[in-house]
N, C-alpha and C positions, 0 to 999 in steps of 0.2 A: 574424915571427909576431905580435909585439906590434903592429906597424903594421896588420896585417890585422884584429886584434881592435878596434883603435881605429877603423879605417875601417868595420867592420861595425857597431860601436856608433853611429858617427855616422850611418850610413845608416838604422839603426833609429830613431834619435832624429828624423831628418828626416821619416821616414815617419809617426811618431807625431804630429809637429807638423802634417804635411799633413792627416792624418785629423782632428785637432782643429780645424784651420782650416776644413776642409770642413764639419764639423758646426756650427761657430760661425757659418758663413755663412748658415744657415737664417733666413729664406727667401732663396734666391738672387735677386739683382736680375733683374727681368723674368719671374720664374716665379710665376704666380698660384696662390693657394690656392683650392681648390674646396670649397664646403659643399654636400653633396648632401641633398636633401629627398625623402622617400618619398611625398609627397602633392602634389596639384595646387596651383597658386598660390592664395593667398587664405585658406588655413587657418592655424591657430595655429602649426604648425611652420614654415610658409613666412614668416609674419610675423616670427617669432623669427630665422630664418636671415638675413633681409634686414636686420634691425636689427643683429644681431651682426656681420654682414659689414662694415658701415661702421666699427664700433668696432675690430674686429680688423685691418682694413685700415690704420687709423691707427696702431694699436699695433705692427704688424709692418712698416709702411712698404712695403706691397706691395698689389697688386690681390687682392681676395677676391671670387670669383664664386659665385652661388647657382645650382644646377642641380637642376631638378625631374625626378624619375624615379618617377612615380606607378604604382601597381598592386599588387595582391595584399596590401593592407593594410600596405604598406611592405616586404614581403619582397623584391621585385625590387631596390629600392635598397639594402637592407641586404646582400643577397648581392653586389651589385655592389661595394660598398665593402669587403666582406670579402676580395675578390679583388684589390683595388687594391694598388699598390706601397706598402709601408710607409715612406714618406719624409716624411710630414707634410703633403703637398700635397693629399691627398684626405681629407675629413672628412665626418661624417654627423651630422645632427640626430637623435639617438636619442630615440625615443618608446617608451612602454611596450609597444605592440603587438608589434612584430616582435622585440623584445629580451627581453621578460619574460613575455608572454602566449601568443603563438602557438606557441612551442616545446612548450607543454603540450597544445596542441590538434591539432597536426599535425607531420609531419616537415618540417623546414626545411633548406635546403641549406647551412647554416652552423652552427657551434657558438657560441651566444651567450656562453658563458663563456670560450671559448678563442680565438676568431677576431677579437677586437677589443681595442683599447687604449683604456681610459677616459681622457678628457681632463678633463671637468668637468661637473657639474650646472650648468644655466643659469637655469632658471625653475621655480617651482612655481605651482600655480593650482588652483582648483576646477573640476569639471565642472558644467555648468549644465543642469538639466532644463527643457526648453522644449516648448511646444505652440503650436498656432495659436489666436489669440484667438477664433476661431469654433468651437473644438472643444467648448466647454461645460465644459471642465475648468479649474477655477479654483484648485485647491489640491492638495496631496499627498493629502489625504483623499479628494477627488473622484476622483483617478486610481485610488487603491486600490479605492474602492467600484465604479468602472466595471470595473476589471480583474477583479473577483470575480464579475461578472455577465455581462460581454460579452467578445468577442474584441477585445483591444486590441493594437495593433502598436507597435513602437518601431523607429526607424531608427538605424543606426550608420554610421560612415565605412568600415566593412569588418569582416570576420570577424577576431576577435582583437584589436580595438582597445580602448582604455580605455573608450570609450563603451559597447561591448557588455558589458564587465565591470561597469561601473557599473549598467547595467540588470539584469544577471543577479544582482548582489548585492542590488539592490532587489527583484527577484522572490523571491529566497530569504528575505530578511528580512521582507518584507510578506506572504508566503504567497500570491502571485499568479503568473500566468504570462502576461506580455506576450510577444507573438510577435515574433521578430527579423526585420527586413528589412535586410540589409546592402547598402551602397552602395560605390561606388568613390570614397571621399573624403567629407569632411564637407559640402562645398558642395552637391552634389546631394541629400544627405540632408536638409539644412536646407530646401532648395527644396521638397521634397515634404511636409515637415512643415508649412511655412508654407502650402502649398496644400491642406492637409487630407487628403492621400492616406495619410499615416501619422500616428498620434496624437501621439507624443512622440519626443524624442531627448535623449540626454545629450551635450551639445556642449562643446568647449573654449570659453574666454571670448571668442574671436573673434566669437562670436554677438552680442556686445553691440550692434553697430550695428543689427542686425535687431530686437532687443528695443526699442531706443530709437525706431526708426521705426514701431513698432507692428505689424510683420509677424509677430513671434513674442512669446509671453508667457513670462516666466521663472517657473517654479513653485517652484524650490528649488535650492540649491547642495549639493555633496557634501561640503564641508569642515565641520568642527565649529563654525567661526565664520562669521558673515555676511560677505558680500563687499560692499565699498564700491561696486563697479561694478554690482551687481545689488541695490539696496537693498530691493526688494519681494519678494525671493526668500529665504526663511528656510533655514537648514541643514535638510536632510532629516531628520537625526537629532533635530531639535527639533520637527518638524512632522508626525509620524506614524509614524516608524520609529526608535525609540530605539536608539542605538548605531551607526546608519549613519554611515560616514565613508569618504571616499576623497580622496586628494590626488593630482592629476595632476602630471606633471613632464616637462620636456624637457631633454636635455643634449647633449653633443657627444662623439663617439668617432672613432677612426681604426682602420685595419686593425691586426691584431696585428703586433708586431715593430718598431714605430716606436722609434727610439733615445730613450733616456731624456732626453737634453738637449733634443731637439726637443719631446717631450711636455711638459717643463717650460716651454719657451718658449711653446708653444701655451696651456698652462694659465694662464700669466701674462697672455697677450694677451686671452683670453676673460674672465678675472677683471677686467682693466682695462676691457674693453668693458661688462661688466655693472655697473660702477660709474659709467659715464658718465651724468651727470644727464639728458641728452637721451634716451638709450636707455632708462634707467629709466622716464622719463616716458612714452615711446612704448609700452613694454611694459605699463606699468600701465594705460594707456588701453585695452588689450586684455585686461585682467584678469589679467595675469601679474606675478608678483613676481620681479624679477631677483635672482639669487644666484650663488654659485660655491662650489666646494669643491676638495679635492685629488683627483687621479686615483684614489687608493686608496679614498677615501670614496665617490666616485661608483660605483666598481666594487662596493663593499659594498652600496650602495643597490640596484643592479640585481640582485645575488644575492638579497637579501632579498625583492625584489618577485617574482622568479621563483618562490621558494618560496611566497609568499602566493597568487599566482594559480594555481599548480599545485594548491594546497589547495582553492581555490574551484571550479576546474574539476572536481575529483573529487567534492566534496560536492554541488554543484549539477548534476552530470552534464551539463555543458555540451558540446554537440557543434557542429561546423561546420554552417552552413546551406547 
């Protein structure tokens, strides 16, 4: 009997060691990590994903691939990741739209609070209000004055994106009604604003190259402090709408149920990537400030943002177009 107990104990110990060894092996040699992006190539989320992939690949000593799954303002990719195996090999660049805004505007096929594992916040940034140099709009005051007397349109990368929320917050606080024209991604939205088909859009800082080339003009930034990347664009809260403020962010999440040790490994890898001087410089050139935090802190940020945008949706009576 005693020998049986010893044998059973030994088997259990070996099993525990095997489980521990399997968990410690993440990532397994030859198994790539995928970072899914819910928007087309070229936008801010894609720029971040490709920069982070290089740093995380080095930190984990494995291949890290970027996979674009655009559509429905990020809902398609977000839903896809929610259904992925919770093994740490499928990650998602979380943006405010599908995780904190759209759940207040429509029914989504996932629970943003329960179906994901937060990994880390990655960057913060302003949104930038831009127009065509030919629009005749040269300041925030010009835009407000025009919107009070004419039909002014604004483009966004899609329903429920942070760009739409920035504009609707502008509408409510300025007492105007710019009309929403949603697009499938920021790139086509910017193209039509530059072409004069739509007056303005609130873009992420990846718009910098278009501003520098003269194809677009930056009127203001949504943060309370000026942006070094857009020196001629004052904070909107200081240029016509007192109290206006919005800070955009991107982070990384995984499906719910990823083991804690793998979450910690990923968190450390992304934190290391966001401290890499080359990556910091690359992201700064796109107007993004690299950062990191704990999974709990990032989860708390998303919960706070969900409450914030739900309140704006209700007060401004925002509806899908």
